[in-house]
N, C-alpha and C positions, 0 to 999 in steps of 0.2 A: 396513648399509652399502651405499655410494653405487658401480656400475661404469661406468666410463667407455667408452661404445664405439668414441670415435672417439678416433685417436691425432693427429690434427692438432690444436695446441694453441688456437687459437682457438675452432675447435668445441669440445674440450674444456672449456674457459674458458666458454662458452655454455651446455652440458649443465651443466654445477657447477651456474651462477647457474639453470636453469632447473626444476633438483630442489629448489634453497631457498625459489622461486617452488611449487614441486610443496608444498614444508610448508608454507609459510604461507598455504596456498589451505586445505588441510587441516584446519589450528590456526583458523579462520575457521567451517568446517565443526563441529569437534566444540565450537567455543564454542555454534552457532545450535542444535545437540544437548543440550548440554547448559541452557540458557537454555527451549529448550523442554519438556524436560524439569522441569524448576523449575517451569513455566508450566501444568504438567499437562495439554500437547498432547499428541495421538494419541501413544500408545507407539510405532506403525507405525513413525511420523514421524519419532520419537526415532532409530529402531534405522535406518533408512535412513539419513537425516543421518551416525551415527558408520559406519558399512561405506561409504560413501561417503569418508568421513574419510581410516579405515586405505588403501581402493584407489588415494587421490589421491596418498598418503605412503608410497606403495611401489612405485607405477609407474620401472621402468627409464626413463621418457622424460619430458619438458615435455610438462606436457598443454598449452603453447603452441606446443609445435610438432604435437601431438597436432590444434590447431584450425586449424593454418596451413594444411597436411596432406590433414587428412579431412573438417576443419566440425565441426561439430557432431553429426556424427552418430557421427564416430570416436570421441567421447565416450562420446555414448547406447549404444557397441559396449560401453564397457567393464562392467564387473559392479559390479555394486550401483549403478550412477550413473545413470539416469535420466536424461530429457528435461528434467524442473522442475531437477534438481541440476547436472546438465551447463549449463544456462542462468545457474544464480548462479555458476556458476567463470568459464563465461562473461564475464559481469559483473565480475566479480573484476579477469581480465585485464584487462579494457578498462578500467575509470574506479580502479582500484585498491581496492574493499573491495566487499565485499555487500551492497547497504539492507539487506536482509533484518535480517542485523545488527545496523545503528543500530534499526530498529525494536522489536526484541523486547527493545534495551536502552533505549527510550525515548526513543532521541537522535538526532531526523531529519534526514539529512546531506543532504538531496537539492538545499537552496536553495543549500549551499558545492559541489556539483558544477553544476549549471546556471549557475552564478556564470561559473565556464572555459568558457560558448559565449558566440560571439563577440555584441557588444550587451547582452549580460543582466550587469551587474555586482551586486557584493554588497547595494547597498540592491533593487534590482532582483527579484532572486531572493528578497531576507528575502520581500517585499510579494507577489510569485506563489506561493512554498509557503502564505506566512499566508492566501490570500483563498482557494486553491486545492487547495489540498494533496494537489498533486500530486508525485508520487515518483518518477518514469522521465522518460525522454526524449520515449517512447510517451505517455503520460500528457501530457505537457505538450506535446507536438505536437498530439493530440485537442483541449487547451484551445486550443490557436491556429485550429483549424481552424471546429470547432465555434460556436466566437465568446465562449467562456468566458473567453478571455485579454484582451476588450478591457475588463469589469468590473472586472479589474484599477487600480486608481488612478495616473494615470502613464501612463498606454498608450492613446496615440488607433492611428489606422490607419497609420500609416508604419511607424511602430514594430515594431504584431503583425509587419506582414508582411516585415519584415526577421528577425524572430524566425520566422516558415514558412518563409520562404529560407533562412535556417540548418538549420534542421531536416529542411527535404527535401533539403536539401545532404549532409547529415550520415548523415539516413536511406539515403542512394544507397552508403554503403560502411561502413553501420551493420547488418551482420546481425538482429543479435539487436532492434533499434528495430524492422525487416523482418517478425519472427517477432513481436512480439509485439502482441496485439489487448486496447486499451483495452472493460473492460467496462461506462462508466456506464454507459450505454443498453443493454444488452445484456440487463444481469439484470434479472430481473425485483422491481420495488419491492418486491411480495413478502418476499421472501426476503430485503431489505436489512432491511425491519423485523422478521420474523421474528427477525433475528441482534440487533435492538437490541434485542427485547424480551427474550430468553435471557440476555444481555447485561447488561441492568438487575435484573435478577428474581436473578440471580445478584451483583452487585455487593449489591444487600441481604439477601441470603442469606451472603455473608461466605464463599461458598466461592471468589472466584478466588485468585488469587497477586497479589501487589502489586510492582513496581518502582520503581526511585529516577530519577527523570527527570533529567536531566542540565541541563536546561532549565526558564527558572522555578522551580527551585526551591533558594531562599539556604542551607536548613535540611536538605538531603540527604535527605528525608524518602522512605520507601519507603508512596507512599500512591494509587498510580496502576495499579488495578485492570487488570488483560488477561485477554483471555480468547479461546482457541485453538476454532473447530469448523469444522465442516465439515454442508457443505451436496450430497448426489448425489457425493459423493466431490471436489466444490470445496474448499479450505479457505480458511478467513478469519480474520483476527485483528480482535478492536474491544478497544478503552479513552477512556477520555473523553479527549477534543481537554486538549493540553498545550500550545496557541500564546497565544499574547502577546493576540491577540485576546479568547481564549477567558478569560482571565484576567482582561483590561481587563472584560469584561462580566458576571463572577461568573457563568462558565457551566462552568467546570468537571466539572462534574459535572448537565450537565445535553446537551452535543452529547456524540455519539460518534462517534466515528473507525472508518468496518468498511473492513479490508483487504481484498482477495483477492488472496493470494500464490502462485499458482499462473505456472510459467513463462511457459506462452502466452497465457495472459488473466488479467491483471492487474485493479486497477481500486480504486480509492478513494472512497469516499463519506462524509458528515457527516450526522447523523441526529439533529434537533433539535425541541425542542417550540415552535413557529409561534408569534408574538407579535401577530400581526395578520392580516388575509383574513377566509375564508371556512375558513380551515383554523385560527386561532388557537385553542391550547391542545392542537392536536393535535400528534403527532410525526407529523412527515417528513423527506423526504430532500431536503435543499438543493439546486436547480436539478431538481430533476423534479416540481415544487411539482402540475404536471399530474396526472404518476400519479399520486400521492400523493390524487387528489382519486376516480380510478376506483379505487384501494382502498379509500378510506372507502366508497364507494358498495357497493362488490361486499359491503364488509362489513358494510353497513345501517347506517353509523354516519353517513349524510344523512336526512333527512327531506325534500320538500317542501313551499312555504309553501304557507297557503292560501287559498281562490278569488281573486281581482282584486290579490294580490302577484305580483310580479316571478318566472317560473318557473324556478328557478333552488334549487340546494340549501343550506341550511346548517346550522350544529349544531347539534344537540336540545341546548335548556337541563340538561337533565336531564344530558345526557354532560360538557359545558361546567362542571355544577356536583358532581359527583361522581368525576368520574373525569379530565377532560380537560385538567384545572386538576396533575394528576399525571401527565400524559403515557402515558397507560396504553392499550395498542390496543385497537379493537374488532374 
């Protein structure tokens, strides 16, 4: 039963609308919990989302009012709603949905959100998502600042500067964007490679749940294995890439996309089998090739050339013949 605490008709109507919004958010959290359970995620995470959904649904005050008056800390102070889920609730209020929910269903919707930004239409938004796999404003801003956005076809320096200015203006009023920390370079390559290894091993063992992606899947097949895993409390989701580019290059069972979906620290990486260069035949994190060379040196996958040859590492012949082609880590 909904109890309206205001005698003012306008405020009462706003409260009713806000409480309906609470229920809509609670339903999104329930869906996340159900999907995590189906996908064999950590049971603690499943219970946490279910508990947060019930708390949100039973609140006597709209969560929008709580954030407006108390900020994110007001949500975090509520029972069962920690920092991570509070940030997801804020995201839902800000953009109308929780991107994590789309991701768990194999339905990346980031490109539709980016298309609402000034200077980024549907076509450019699609190219950005296809080439960089960014999912949030923080990740898009990071790509604009570190030069990755310039690598998107059709984007010149002036256009990137305009997008960067738009994102800087947006972030001034966007507390979520300011709090978010992109982890593209912060997470060690070793950790991403280990997640890639675990995912591919579990795919081969047939131990992962499979989802039915809505894009590039005309027969509506449940073919896409999804994995949830943790490293020292950091939550990750891994799945094969289902982008148009992955399909065009027959890489839907090679390219592995790894998402970190914590509240304050998130990121997205794509691990592929390199087709050229010093790392040909090796699994690499796209965009972090130099770090990958260091990774393989550390794991003794490189050897030095014989005397009289240029002093740089190369792939061992045995590795190329026996394991490199299968993308197994050293």
